[in-house]
DRENKE-572012 format. One record per atom (N, C-alpha, C): atom name; x, y, z; residue number from 1. Coordinates in pm, whole numbers, plus 32768, in hexadecimal, padded with zeros to 4 digits. Layout:
REM DRENKE-572012
> CA X Y Z NUM
...
END
This chain:
REM DRENKE-572012
> N 8C0D C7A7 E43D 1
> CA 8B86 C782 E42A 1
> C 8B35 C7FD E414 1
> N 8AD8 C7E0 E3CB 2
> CA 8A83 C852 E3AB 2
> C 8A05 C857 E401 2
> N 89CE C8C5 E3FF 3
> CA 8952 C8D4 E44D 3
> C 88DC C89D E401 3
> N 887C C869 E44B 4
> CA 8803 C833 E40D 4
> C 879B C8A2 E410 4
> N 876C C8BD E39E 5
> CA 8708 C929 E39D 5
> C 8689 C8FE E3E9 5
> N 8653 C95B E431 6
> CA 85D8 C93D E47C 6
> C 8563 C942 E41D 6
> N 850B C8E3 E430 7
> CA 8492 C8E3 E3DD 7
> C 8419 C8F2 E437 7
> N 83C2 C941 E407 8
> CA 8344 C94E E452 8
> C 82E8 C8E0 E424 8
> N 82B9 C898 E484 9
> CA 8259 C832 E45F 9
> C 81D0 C85E E48C 9
> N 8170 C847 E43A 10
> CA 80E6 C86A E45A 10
> C 80A0 C7ED E48D 10
> N 8064 C7FD E501 11
> CA 8019 C78E E53A 11
> C 7F86 C7B9 E539 11
> N 7F38 C774 E4EC 12
> CA 7EAA C79D E4E7 12
> C 7E66 C77F E56D 12
> N 7E16 C7DE E59B 13
> CA 7DC7 C7CD E615 13
> C 7D35 C7BD E5EF 13
> N 7CF1 C76D E638 14
> CA 7C63 C755 E61B 14
> C 7C11 C78C E68E 14
> N 7BA7 C7CD E66B 15
> CA 7B4E C805 E6D2 15
> C 7AC0 C7DF E6AC 15
> N 7A79 C7B1 E70C 16
> CA 79EC C792 E6F6 16
> C 7998 C806 E728 16
> N 792C C823 E6E1 17
> CA 78D1 C88D E70A 17
> C 7845 C852 E70F 17
> N 77F9 C885 E76B 18
> CA 7770 C855 E77D 18
> C 7711 C8C4 E753 18
> N 76B5 C8A2 E702 19
> CA 764F C901 E6D8 19
> C 75C7 C8C7 E6FF 19
> N 757E C915 E750 20
> CA 74FE C8E5 E782 20
> C 7490 C937 E73F 20
> N 742B C8F3 E70F 21
> CA 73BA C937 E6D1 21
> C 7339 C8F5 E700 21
> N 72CD C930 E6DB 22
> CA 724E C8F4 E700 22
> C 71ED C909 E68D 22
> N 718B C8B3 E687 23
> CA 7123 C8BE E622 23
> C 709F C899 E663 23
> N 7038 C8CF E62D 24
> CA 6FB4 C8B1 E664 24
> C 6F82 C82F E629 24
> N 6F4F C7DB E680 25
> CA 6F13 C75D E655 25
> C 6E87 C759 E690 25
> N 6E27 C74B E63A 26
> CA 6D9D C746 E66A 26
> C 6D85 C6BB E6A3 26
> N 6D68 C6B7 E723 27
> CA 6D55 C637 E767 27
> C 6CC1 C614 E775 27
> N 6C6F C675 E75D 28
> CA 6BE0 C65B E767 28
> C 6B94 C6DE E767 28
> N 6B14 C6D6 E75B 29
> CA 6ABD C74C E75D 29
> C 6A4B C734 E7BE 29
> N 6A15 C7A0 E7EB 30
> CA 69A1 C798 E844 30
> C 6932 C7EA E804 30
> N 68BF C7AC E7F8 31
> CA 6849 C7F1 E7C3 31
> C 67E8 C801 E836 31
> N 67B6 C87C E84A 32
> CA 6756 C896 E8B5 32
> C 66D3 C8BD E873 32
> N 666D C871 E893 33
> CA 65E7 C891 E863 33
> C 6592 C8BA E8D9 33
> N 6549 C925 E8C9 34
> CA 64F6 C957 E937 34
> C 6465 C94E E90B 34
> N 6411 C91D E964 35
> CA 6383 C918 E945 35
> C 6335 C94A E9BE 35
> N 62C0 C97F E9A6 36
> CA 626B C9B4 EA0F 36
> C 61F9 C952 EA24 36
> N 61E9 C92A EAA0 37
> CA 6179 C8D3 EAC4 37
> C 6112 C924 EB11 37
> N 6095 C90F EAF4 38
> CA 602A C956 EB3C 38
> C 5FD9 C8EE EB88 38
> N 5FAD C913 EBFE 39
> CA 5F5C C8B9 EC4D 39
> C 5EEF C90A EC92 39
> N 5E82 C8CC ECAB 40
> CA 5E13 C90E ECEF 40
> C 5E1E C8F0 ED84 40
> N 5E10 C958 EDD4 41
> CA 5E0A C948 EE64 41
> C 5D93 C996 EE97 41
> N 5D62 C970 EF0A 42
> CA 5CEF C9B3 EF45 42
> C 5D21 CA11 EFB1 42
> N 5D0C CA94 EF9C 43
> CA 5D32 CAF7 F000 43
> C 5CC1 CAFE F066 43
> N 5CE4 CAF8 F0E5 44
> CA 5C7E CAF7 F14D 44
> C 5CA6 CB57 F1BC 44
> N 5C48 CBA9 F1E7 45
> CA 5C62 CC07 F254 45
> C 5BE0 CC1E F29F 45
> N 5BEA CC3C F31F 46
> CA 5B75 CC5E F36F 46
> C 5B67 CCF5 F36F 46
> N 5AF7 CD25 F33D 47
> CA 5ADE CDB4 F335 47
> C 5A78 CDDA F39F 47
> N 5A8C CE4D F3DD 48
> CA 5A2E CE7F F442 48
> C 59E4 CEF6 F40A 48
> N 5965 CEFC F424 49
> CA 5912 CF6A F3F5 49
> C 58C5 CFA1 F46C 49
> N 58CA D023 F47E 50
> CA 587E D063 F4EA 50
> C 57FD D09A F4B0 50
> N 5790 D07A F4EF 51
> CA 570F D0B1 F4C9 51
> C 56D9 D0FE F541 51
> N 56A0 D172 F528 52
> CA 566D D1C7 F594 52
> C 55D5 D1CE F58B 52
> N 5598 D1CC F5FE 53
> CA 5508 D1E5 F603 53
> C 54F2 D25E F65C 53
> N 5492 D2B1 F636 54
> CA 5475 D32D F680 54
> C 53E9 D320 F6BA 54
> N 53E0 D333 F73C 55
> CA 535E D330 F782 55
> C 5347 D3BD F7B9 55
> N 52D7 D3F9 F795 56
> CA 52B5 D47F F7C7 56
> C 525F D46F F844 56
> N 528F D4AB F8B1 57
> CA 5247 D4A3 F930 57
> C 5217 D531 F953 57
> N 5194 D54E F941 58
> CA 5163 D5D3 F964 58
> C 5166 D5E8 F9FB 58
> N 5197 D660 FA26 59
> CA 51A1 D67B FAB6 59
> C 5150 D6F8 FADE 59
> N 5165 D769 FA9D 60
> CA 511F D7E4 FAC1 60
> C 513E D816 FB4D 60
> N 51B9 D808 FB7B 61
> CA 51E2 D82E FC03 61
> C 522E D8B2 FBFC 61
> N 5208 D919 FC4B 62
> CA 5255 D995 FC4C 62
> C 52DE D97E FC8F 62
> N 5346 D9BE FC55 63
> CA 53CD D9B3 FC8D 63
> C 540A DA3E FC94 63
> N 546A DA50 FCED 64
> CA 54AC DAD1 FCFB 64
> C 5522 DAE0 FC9B 64
> N 5563 DA72 FC7A 65
> CA 55D8 DA75 FC21 65
> C 55D1 D9F9 FBC7 65
> N 560F DA01 FB53 66
> CA 560D D98C FAFA 66
> C 5655 D916 FB3B 66
> N 5612 D8A2 FB40 67
> CA 5655 D82B FB76 67
> C 56C2 D7FB FB15 67
> N 572B D7BD FB4A 68
> CA 5798 D78D FAF3 68
> C 576E D70D FAAA 68
> N 57B2 D6F3 FA3D 69
> CA 57A4 D671 F9F9 69
> C 57E1 D609 FA56 69
> N 579E D598 FA65 70
> CA 57CF D534 FAC3 70
> C 57B9 D4A8 FA8B 70
> N 57FB D448 FACC 71
> CA 57EB D3BC FAA6 71
> C 57B8 D36D FB1C 71
> N 5758 D316 FB01 72
> CA 5726 D2B8 FB66 72
> C 5735 D22E FB29 72
> N 579D D1E7 FB54 73
> CA 57B9 D163 FB18 73
> C 57E2 D176 FA87 73
> N 579B D132 FA2C 74
> CA 57B7 D13D F99D 74
> C 5763 D1A9 F95A 74
> N 5719 D1F7 F9A8 75
> CA 56BE D25A F970 75
> C 56FA D2E6 F980 75
> N 5703 D32F F911 76
> CA 572F D3BA F912 76
> C 56B2 D411 F917 76
> N 56AA D469 F97A 77
> CA 5634 D4BD F98D 77
> C 5659 D54D F969 77
> N 5613 D582 F903 78
> CA 562B D60A F8D2 78
> C 55AE D65D F8F2 78
> N 55BB D6C0 F949 79
> CA 5546 D713 F969 79
> C 5523 D76F F8F4 79
> N 54A2 D77F F8DB 80
> CA 5470 D7DB F875 80
> C 5421 D847 F8C0 80
> N 5449 D8C5 F8AD 81
> CA 540D D933 F8F9 81
> C 53B3 D987 F89F 81
> N 5358 D9CA F8E1 82
> CA 52FD DA25 F89C 82
> C 52E0 DA98 F8FB 82
> N 52DA DB0D F8C5 83
> CA 52B0 DB80 F916 83
> C 521A DB93 F902 83
> N 51D7 DBAB F96F 84
> CA 5148 DBCA F968 84
> C 5133 DC53 F9A6 84
> N 50DB DCA0 F968 85
> CA 50BE DD24 F99C 85
> C 504D DD17 FA00 85
> N 506E DD37 FA79 86
> CA 500B DD3D FAE3 86
> C 5014 DDCE FB10 86
> N 4FF7 DDEF FB85 87
> CA 500D DE78 FBB4 87
> C 50A3 DE92 FBAF 87
> N 50EC DE2C FBBE 88
> CA 517D DE36 FBB4 88
> C 51AF DDC4 FB5B 88
> N 5228 DDD0 FB31 89
> CA 5262 DD65 FADF 89
> C 52A0 DCFF FB3C 89
> N 5286 DC82 FB22 90
> CA 52C2 DC17 FB6F 90
> C 52E1 DBA3 FB12 90
> N 5341 DB54 FB3C 91
> CA 5367 DAE0 FAED 91
> C 530F DA6A FB11 91
> N 52DD DA29 FAAB 92
> CA 528C D9B2 FABD 92
> C 52D6 D93E FA7B 92
> N 52F0 D8D8 FAC8 93
> CA 532C D860 FA8F 93
> C 52BD D819 FA44 93
> N 52BE D82C F9C1 94
> CA 5251 D7FC F96E 94
> C 5258 D765 F95B 94
> N 52CC D734 F93C 95
> CA 52DA D6A4 F927 95
> C 536D D67F F932 95
> N 5386 D5FF F939 96
> CA 540E D5C8 F935 96
> C 5414 D566 F8C1 96
> N 5482 D566 F87F 97
> CA 549A D501 F819 97
> C 54EA D492 F85A 97
> N 54B9 D41B F856 98
> CA 54FF D3A8 F88F 98
> C 5534 D355 F81B 98
> N 55B5 D358 F80B 99
> CA 55F6 D318 F79A 99
> C 563B D29A F7CD 99
> N 5612 D22A F797 100
> CA 5648 D1A8 F7C1 100
> C 5695 D16B F74C 100
> N 5709 D138 F76B 101
> CA 575B D0F6 F705 101
> C 5741 D060 F70B 101
> N 5727 D025 F697 102
> CA 5717 CF94 F68A 102
> C 5786 CF65 F62E 102
> N 57DC CF10 F65F 103
> CA 584E CEE1 F611 103
> C 582F CE55 F5DD 103
> N 5845 CE42 F55C 104
> CA 5834 CDC0 F51E 104
> C 58B9 CD96 F4E1 104
> N 58D3 CD18 F4DF 105
> CA 5949 CCE3 F49C 105
> C 5919 CC8B F42A 105
> N 5955 CC9C F3B7 106
> CA 5932 CC48 F346 106
> C 59B4 CC1D F303 106
> N 59B2 CBA7 F2C9 107
> CA 5A29 CB71 F287 107
> C 5A27 CB9A F1F5 107
> N 5A95 CBD2 F1C9 108
> CA 5AA3 CC00 F140 108
> C 5AF1 CB95 F0F4 108
> N 5ABB CB6A F084 109
> CA 5B00 CB07 F031 109
> C 5AFF CB3B EFA2 109
> N 5B73 CB38 EF65 110
> CA 5B7F CB69 EEDC 110
> C 5BEE CB19 EE99 110
> N 5BD2 CADA EE27 111
> CA 5C3F CA94 EDE2 111
> C 5CA1 CAF9 EDA8 111
> N 5D21 CADF EDBA 112
> CA 5D89 CB37 ED83 112
> C 5DEA CAE2 ED33 112
> N 5E28 CB1F ECCF 113
> CA 5E8A CAD9 EC7B 113
> C 5F15 CB03 ECA7 113
> N 5F65 CAA1 ECD2 114
> CA 5FEF CABA ECFA 114
> C 604B CA7B EC91 114
> N 60B7 CAC1 EC6E 115
> CA 6113 CA8E EC0A 115
> C 619B CA77 EC4B 115
> N 61E0 CA11 EC1C 116
> CA 6266 C9F4 EC4C 116
> C 62BC C9CF EBD3 116
> N 6339 C9FA EBD2 117
> CA 6392 C9D8 EB65 117
> C 63E7 C95F EB8B 117
> N 63FA C907 EB2D 118
> CA 644D C891 EB40 118
> C 64BC C896 EAD6 118
> N 6538 C87A EAFB 119
> CA 65A8 C879 EA9D 119
> C 65D5 C7EA EA88 119
> N 65E6 C7C2 EA0C 120
> CA 6616 C73E E9EB 120
> C 66A1 C74D E9AE 120
> N 6704 C70A E9E4 121
> CA 678E C716 E9B6 121
> C 67B4 C693 E972 121
> N 67DB C69A E8F4 122
> CA 6801 C624 E8A6 122
> C 6892 C635 E87C 122
> N 68E7 C5D5 E89F 123
> CA 6974 C5DD E879 123
> C 6985 C593 E7F5 123
> N 69C4 C5D6 E793 124
> CA 69DF C59B E710 124
> C 6A75 C58B E702 124
> N 6AA2 C51E E6C3 125
> CA 6B34 C50B E6B4 125
> C 6B6D C573 E654 125
> N 6BEC C593 E66B 126
> CA 6C2F C5F6 E616 126
> C 6C7D C5B1 E5A7 126
> N 6CC9 C5FF E55C 127
> CA 6D1B C5C5 E4F2 127
> C 6DAD C5EB E50B 127
> N 6E03 C58D E4ED 128
> CA 6E93 C5A7 E4FB 128
> C 6EC6 C5CA E470 128
> N 6EF2 C646 E459 129
> CA 6F1C C66D E3D3 129
> C 6F99 C622 E3A2 129
> N 6FE3 C5E4 E3FD 130
> CA 705D C59F E3D6 130
> C 703D C521 E386 130
> N 6FD5 C4D7 E3B3 131
> CA 6FBC C459 E36D 131
> C 6F36 C45C E320 131
> N 6EED C4CA E32A 132
> CA 6E73 C4D8 E2DB 132
> C 6DFF C485 E30E 132
> N 6E09 C44C E389 133
> CA 6D9A C3FC E3BF 133
> C 6D40 C454 E40F 133
> N 6CCA C422 E426 134
> CA 6C68 C46D E472 134
> C 6C60 C43B E4FF 134
END
């Protein structure tokens, strides 16, 4: 008997491959509109104003040393001195300034313009390039 020659047989193999890709699809758009609104408001504040009155009180009293500035209640007393020539020099308390503070409160009102921004967001549908619809 003779030998049988060996034959190589080819068996085709199948392989599947996966390829993943992506594409942009517009699903919608957003439009933002900004507008400025102005409104009038009344600004109000309490303001204080100090007013001073000066009362001159003549004294003509001799003193040995200048008296200090002092306060009596709401009155600030400022001594005013003068030298007079006599046989000798001496200090004469000529007058005092009596300064009184009067406080008034008044309401301040002034219209002012205030602005505020408002944003409006509108969603618009997109288009799908695959089927050409909007």
